[in-house]
N, C-alpha and C positions, 0 to 999 in steps of 0.2 A: 314075563315082563316087557312090556309093547314097547320098539323102538320107534322115536320119532323119527317120520319119513322127510330126508333131507334131497328129496330128488332137485326141489327147488335150487337150494344153494350149491348144489352140484354139477346142475344144468348153467349153472349163470358160471360157476368157475372153469368150463367147462372152455365156455364162449368166451372168455376175458382171457384164457389160456391160448386158443386157436385164432384169434379173431384182433385185431389190431384197430381198439375203440378210441374216439376221440374223449370219451369220457366214463365214468364209472355205469355202471347199470342199476338203476334202481326198480326195489323189488314193489310193485302195485300199482305205483303210480308216481311222476317226478313231481318232488316240492319247491325244487331248487331252480333258478332261472338257468338260460341257459342253454346248449345243446346237451339233449338227452338221449338214453336206449332206457329204454322200461321193460319190463319183463312181469307179465300175471299169468298165473297156472291155476288152473279150476279142475277137479275131478269131471271124469265121463261117466256115464252108465254103463262100459264098458267091462266088464267084470268075469273071469274064469275063474273058479274054484278048484284047486287039485288036491285029491287024497294026499293027506298028510299035512294039510294046511296051509299050504301055499295058495297064494292069489295072484293073477294074470291079470294087470290093469291097465288101463289106457289114461294118460292125464292129456287136458287142452290147453296148451300155453299161445300167449299171443307177446310176441317183440314187435314192439315199436320204436323209431328212429325217431330223434327231432333233430331237425340240422336247418340252418339257415338255407343251401343249397340243396333244392328238392333230387339232382342230382346224387350229391353226395350221400342223401339220406337212403336213395335206391341203393347206391351201390353199396352200402354198409351193410344194410339190412339182405341184398342179395350174397357178401360174403360172411352173413351169421346164418342164412338159410342152406347154403354149401356145405358149410361146416356142420349145420347139427344135422343135414341128413344125411352125412356120410359119416356119423360117431359109429363107430363098434361096437360092443358090449364091451369092450376092456376100455373103450374113452371115457366112459362118465361110470364111475364107480362110487356106491356110498358110502362116505365116511364112517359111520358108525352099522353098516349091514342090514339096515332096512330094507336095502332092496336091489333087485339087477338088472342092468339094461338092458333092454332087446334090440330096441327100434326109434327112430323119431320119422316120421315123415309131417312135409308140408302137406295141411287141411286148405289153407287158402292163402293165393300166391299173394306176394308184397302188391301192395295197393294203397293210394295214397286214401289218408284217413282225414285230415284239415291242416289249415293254416292259422297259426298260435299267433299272437301279437304278445311277445314277450321281452320285457324291456326295452322298449322300442326299436326292436326289430321283429322281423315275420320269419316265423319257421315252419317249414314245411314238416310235417306227420305222417309217415309212412307205416305200415304194420304189416307183418304176416302173422299166420296161426301155424300149429304144431300141432300132431299128436304124437306122444311119446307112451309106448310100450313097457311094461315093468314088472317084473316078478316082484310081491311082495312077500318077504322074509319073515319067519315068526319073530 
């Protein structure tokens, strides 16, 4: 029986436990108004198959922060970058045994993405991208 990959929820849980966030983390896009942190994941074409059926695979994800003050958006993103890049294999664990975390590395430095008008206030959106390497378990 194939296990559902819970990488996204475990990375989000790790970030929530490691970084003091002004709001929750939305998956995919932010549908509510106000400050926000958004997490978007996608598979990459980096795959290595091992004897016995295990697979080493990389996933790309982007974290975006949306806060009223640009300096706060950059600061929060920097804290998230630091936490994720320093995560060790035991720090991010699958709840259902679907993967083993190997490492995460930043692929795009934190950068300005846009300004968003939301409920009469202008928010700055900054983002950073990562590559996460995991071993998929059977």
